[in-house]
Legacy VTK file of the C-alpha trace (Angstrom):
# vtk DataFile Version 3.0
C-alpha trace
ASCII
DATASET POLYDATA
POINTS 319 float
-17.935 12.707 -22.413
-16.187 9.558 -21.180
-18.268 7.012 -19.273
-16.225 4.162 -17.857
-17.242 0.512 -17.512
-15.825 -1.694 -14.754
-16.534 -5.404 -14.528
-15.962 -8.014 -11.844
-14.130 -11.190 -12.730
-15.266 -14.594 -11.512
-15.858 -18.177 -12.644
-17.758 -17.072 -15.774
-15.305 -14.414 -16.896
-11.808 -15.525 -15.914
-11.134 -16.945 -19.348
-9.343 -15.927 -22.562
-12.541 -15.365 -24.564
-14.073 -12.943 -22.087
-10.842 -10.993 -21.585
-10.422 -10.624 -25.343
-13.998 -9.322 -25.788
-13.781 -7.097 -22.702
-10.671 -5.361 -24.023
-12.871 -3.474 -26.509
-15.104 -1.770 -23.949
-13.982 -2.334 -20.332
-11.816 0.188 -18.471
-11.116 -1.771 -15.267
-11.198 -5.428 -14.163
-12.229 -5.917 -10.530
-10.919 -8.764 -8.370
-13.241 -9.060 -5.366
-11.376 -10.354 -2.302
-14.661 -11.265 -0.636
-14.964 -14.119 -3.131
-11.298 -14.812 -3.770
-8.649 -16.565 -1.678
-5.168 -15.136 -1.215
-3.722 -18.295 -2.759
-5.658 -17.741 -6.001
-5.105 -13.952 -6.213
-1.566 -14.177 -7.580
-2.577 -16.884 -10.042
-5.477 -14.760 -11.335
-3.308 -11.651 -11.728
-0.807 -13.639 -13.812
-3.587 -15.064 -15.987
-5.175 -11.657 -16.616
-1.824 -10.053 -17.415
-1.078 -12.831 -19.907
-4.329 -12.364 -21.826
-5.309 -8.719 -21.313
-3.926 -5.200 -20.989
-6.966 -3.896 -19.095
-5.942 -2.445 -15.686
-6.740 -4.552 -12.619
-8.365 -3.334 -9.394
-7.988 -5.225 -6.101
-11.208 -4.728 -4.138
-10.729 -5.244 -0.388
-13.060 -7.049 2.007
-13.159 -4.062 4.357
-15.151 -3.637 7.565
-17.697 -6.359 6.958
-18.698 -9.614 8.653
-18.985 -12.439 6.125
-20.197 -16.015 6.066
-17.912 -19.014 5.757
-19.465 -22.271 4.591
-18.516 -24.783 1.885
-21.984 -25.303 0.450
-25.090 -23.211 0.923
-27.600 -24.495 3.461
-31.254 -23.619 4.039
-32.412 -22.891 7.586
-36.041 -22.980 8.692
-37.632 -20.726 11.296
-36.756 -21.629 14.928
-33.911 -23.908 13.805
-30.684 -23.651 15.851
-27.390 -22.670 14.218
-23.988 -23.386 15.777
-21.231 -20.969 14.739
-17.447 -20.613 14.993
-15.929 -23.713 16.664
-13.468 -25.848 14.656
-15.958 -28.698 14.221
-18.711 -26.422 12.979
-19.015 -26.168 9.207
-20.764 -22.810 9.576
-18.640 -19.833 10.534
-18.433 -16.057 10.443
-15.358 -14.193 9.238
-13.114 -12.450 10.313
-12.593 -14.337 13.575
-12.454 -11.108 15.627
-16.215 -11.019 15.037
-16.561 -13.646 17.792
-15.352 -11.148 20.414
-17.630 -8.394 19.104
-20.922 -10.293 18.930
-22.999 -10.896 22.058
-26.200 -12.571 23.194
-29.265 -10.822 21.802
-27.616 -9.658 18.568
-29.751 -10.058 15.448
-27.905 -10.823 12.220
-29.213 -10.258 8.711
-27.360 -12.837 6.591
-26.824 -12.288 2.849
-29.704 -11.392 0.564
-31.852 -14.500 0.977
-34.005 -13.338 3.890
-32.150 -15.260 6.633
-32.200 -13.521 10.025
-30.710 -15.187 13.099
-30.479 -14.163 16.768
-27.536 -15.000 19.060
-29.058 -16.812 22.058
-25.955 -18.267 23.730
-22.210 -17.543 23.805
-19.573 -19.947 25.087
-15.740 -19.948 25.003
-15.461 -20.972 21.356
-19.081 -21.218 20.218
-22.022 -19.036 19.352
-25.520 -20.450 19.185
-28.207 -18.703 17.180
-31.910 -19.191 16.558
-33.460 -18.594 13.145
-36.015 -15.759 13.242
-36.626 -15.651 9.487
-35.855 -18.620 7.237
-33.427 -18.410 4.355
-30.148 -19.542 2.828
-26.763 -19.440 4.550
-24.423 -19.096 1.564
-20.626 -18.742 1.175
-18.973 -15.302 1.337
-22.154 -13.304 1.960
-22.297 -10.101 3.981
-23.720 -10.205 7.507
-25.225 -7.100 9.119
-25.910 -6.641 12.829
-29.332 -5.010 12.788
-29.981 -4.231 16.463
-26.836 -2.217 17.263
-23.760 -0.567 15.809
-20.438 -2.451 15.857
-16.889 -1.365 15.006
-14.624 -3.400 12.712
-11.169 -2.631 11.315
-11.404 -1.026 7.862
-8.903 -3.581 6.492
-8.595 -7.305 7.252
-5.317 -9.239 7.445
-6.292 -10.763 4.116
-6.633 -7.263 2.618
-3.124 -6.340 3.772
-1.672 -9.528 2.270
-3.511 -8.841 -1.000
-2.191 -5.266 -1.178
1.334 -6.607 -0.707
0.796 -8.991 -3.649
-0.724 -6.151 -5.669
2.360 -4.005 -5.141
4.574 -6.913 -6.172
2.762 -7.077 -9.523
2.545 -3.285 -9.860
-1.254 -3.178 -9.606
-2.195 0.507 -9.614
-5.885 0.388 -8.581
-7.349 -0.481 -5.186
-10.868 -0.178 -3.722
-11.690 0.202 -0.031
-14.928 -1.575 0.830
-17.181 -0.151 3.550
-15.528 3.250 3.772
-17.211 4.607 6.902
-15.258 7.745 7.791
-12.685 10.284 6.661
-10.168 8.443 8.873
-10.680 5.297 6.768
-9.880 7.338 3.657
-6.768 8.840 5.249
-5.514 5.407 6.356
-5.973 3.953 2.857
-4.355 7.018 1.273
-1.343 6.674 3.578
-1.064 2.958 2.841
-1.239 3.510 -0.925
0.030 7.070 -1.505
0.939 6.789 -5.187
-1.920 4.575 -6.334
-5.415 5.102 -7.731
-7.933 4.493 -4.946
-11.710 4.013 -5.040
-13.736 4.439 -1.863
-16.902 2.367 -1.683
-19.961 3.957 -0.072
-22.231 1.207 1.212
-23.224 1.962 4.796
-25.231 4.382 6.916
-21.978 5.727 8.406
-20.758 6.552 4.899
-23.883 8.643 4.333
-23.521 10.375 7.701
-19.875 11.232 7.011
-20.330 11.820 3.284
-18.911 15.355 3.013
-15.732 14.631 4.983
-15.184 11.357 3.086
-15.563 13.145 -0.264
-13.162 15.852 0.888
-10.406 13.286 1.562
-10.892 11.034 -1.470
-11.033 11.362 -5.244
-12.965 8.348 -6.586
-16.139 6.863 -5.085
-18.354 3.868 -5.768
-21.963 3.458 -4.638
-22.625 -0.194 -3.786
-26.410 -0.267 -3.701
-26.548 -3.875 -2.489
-24.901 -3.556 0.905
-26.242 -0.016 1.259
-29.755 -1.482 1.121
-28.908 -3.401 4.312
-28.161 -0.162 6.148
-31.077 1.886 4.841
-34.484 0.797 3.568
-34.533 -0.180 -0.091
-36.972 2.592 -1.051
-34.390 5.123 0.171
-31.675 3.878 -2.213
-32.695 6.304 -5.029
-32.553 9.192 -2.550
-29.107 8.159 -1.275
-27.845 7.584 -4.821
-28.880 11.074 -5.894
-27.429 12.677 -2.773
-24.040 10.968 -3.204
-23.741 11.708 -6.921
-24.723 15.336 -6.377
-22.153 15.842 -3.596
-19.350 14.112 -5.510
-20.015 15.999 -8.745
-20.137 19.281 -6.818
-16.479 18.642 -5.927
-15.715 17.588 -9.513
-14.671 14.123 -8.447
-15.542 10.676 -9.835
-18.476 8.473 -8.826
-19.395 4.995 -10.035
-22.557 2.968 -9.428
-22.810 -0.798 -8.822
-25.339 -3.530 -7.997
-28.284 -4.899 -9.985
-27.571 -2.897 -13.122
-28.280 -5.953 -15.290
-29.195 -8.535 -12.644
-31.727 -10.316 -14.871
-28.953 -11.027 -17.369
-27.296 -13.434 -14.952
-29.760 -15.855 -16.555
-31.393 -13.952 -19.446
-29.853 -12.850 -22.733
-31.304 -9.336 -22.634
-32.102 -6.786 -19.888
-35.477 -5.701 -18.577
-36.948 -2.311 -19.457
-36.574 -1.315 -15.826
-32.849 -2.083 -15.848
-32.281 -0.064 -19.012
-34.172 2.868 -17.505
-32.221 2.575 -14.227
-28.879 2.712 -16.055
-29.989 5.686 -18.162
-31.122 7.520 -15.017
-27.735 6.881 -13.360
-25.968 8.423 -16.346
-28.405 11.323 -16.375
-27.566 12.025 -12.733
-23.932 12.440 -13.724
-22.189 9.173 -12.769
-18.648 8.763 -14.077
-19.112 5.076 -14.754
-20.982 1.801 -14.272
-19.874 -1.347 -12.453
-20.958 -4.896 -13.277
-20.628 -7.374 -10.399
-22.471 -10.714 -10.363
-23.524 -10.070 -13.977
-19.992 -10.750 -15.220
-18.584 -12.779 -12.297
-21.148 -15.591 -12.236
-23.646 -14.682 -14.985
-24.345 -16.790 -18.050
-24.216 -13.772 -20.381
-21.193 -11.816 -19.192
-20.095 -10.587 -22.636
-23.662 -9.634 -23.593
-23.902 -7.563 -20.392
-20.974 -5.426 -21.492
-22.431 -5.026 -24.983
-25.824 -3.905 -23.636
-24.182 -1.513 -21.195
-22.251 0.033 -24.067
-25.444 0.336 -26.163
-27.190 2.237 -23.379
-24.147 4.484 -22.898
-24.071 5.237 -26.638
-27.781 6.127 -26.697
-27.276 8.390 -23.684
-24.360 10.180 -25.338
-26.354 10.646 -28.535
-29.486 12.133 -26.940
-27.998 13.992 -23.975
-25.484 16.206 -25.786
LINES 1 320
319 0 1 2 3 4 5 6 7 8 9 10 11 12 13 14 15 16 17 18 19 20 21 22 23 24 25 26 27 28 29 30 31 32 33 34 35 36 37 38 39 40 41 42 43 44 45 46 47 48 49 50 51 52 53 54 55 56 57 58 59 60 61 62 63 64 65 66 67 68 69 70 71 72 73 74 75 76 77 78 79 80 81 82 83 84 85 86 87 88 89 90 91 92 93 94 95 96 97 98 99 100 101 102 103 104 105 106 107 108 109 110 111 112 113 114 115 116 117 118 119 120 121 122 123 124 125 126 127 128 129 130 131 132 133 134 135 136 137 138 139 140 141 142 143 144 145 146 147 148 149 150 151 152 153 154 155 156 157 158 159 160 161 162 163 164 165 166 167 168 169 170 171 172 173 174 175 176 177 178 179 180 181 182 183 184 185 186 187 188 189 190 191 192 193 194 195 196 197 198 199 200 201 202 203 204 205 206 207 208 209 210 211 212 213 214 215 216 217 218 219 220 221 222 223 224 225 226 227 228 229 230 231 232 233 234 235 236 237 238 239 240 241 242 243 244 245 246 247 248 249 250 251 252 253 254 255 256 257 258 259 260 261 262 263 264 265 266 267 268 269 270 271 272 273 274 275 276 277 278 279 280 281 282 283 284 285 286 287 288 289 290 291 292 293 294 295 296 297 298 299 300 301 302 303 304 305 306 307 308 309 310 311 312 313 314 315 316 317 318
């Protein structure tokens, strides 16, 4: 029984030491375009290739609104926020979002509790009022909570990144926010001879689950963004439903988000995290994905070691 481990590279793991240690246990290195500029993508690929033989995966931004700000800023309730214009230091990305959003829209920003409401729209500006205080941080997901919107499944940045990936013969690509079978078909047509992973992290993905699974081969449950589309107490239900449907078709399914969140700061996991990981394996997941734990965490190598320990215990007792 092979259980794969993927990890996300970032400031704490893009170094020789981590790549050397990771080579013993990690099956795939994820480059997350949501936190990576096009200008640094090529540089990072070259660095990884120089110091590691682990395959690389380019993970697209996908159909998601994201924040754009240099340094995080805290907003209090009823405070006004000015978005988009060239002088504003607070923006939303991609820019097409400006044409989609309208007065009255409520936006759930990141994971820090910040909720804002669009109260005024001008030619180049949006003005919002803070309904619930919180942090506005760089490169965080933004969800429109009062209505459904439609975004392209790939951004211009994604297309540029895929072009660079092909140049360096990268074989693995992930489509973020896969919402329909059409998204899968488009990505398959764009990358016909490559290994593709389709990320399930929205209510639309759950609604179209069977047709998405029919068109794809590899799937990843991102429990973080999914918890913005459905209530957090429903995540275990959704996780079980997805894994069951994917395994029924004998395809691959991976699980990400908060596996070892406490280890961003701590040297060992909580009992709850260990139990969560064991349960995921028991459900039949093909593999486990570390995100912030290895990208920005203080104990990135330890995270991989603990994940491997749990996998080994599972294999020993679940034969």
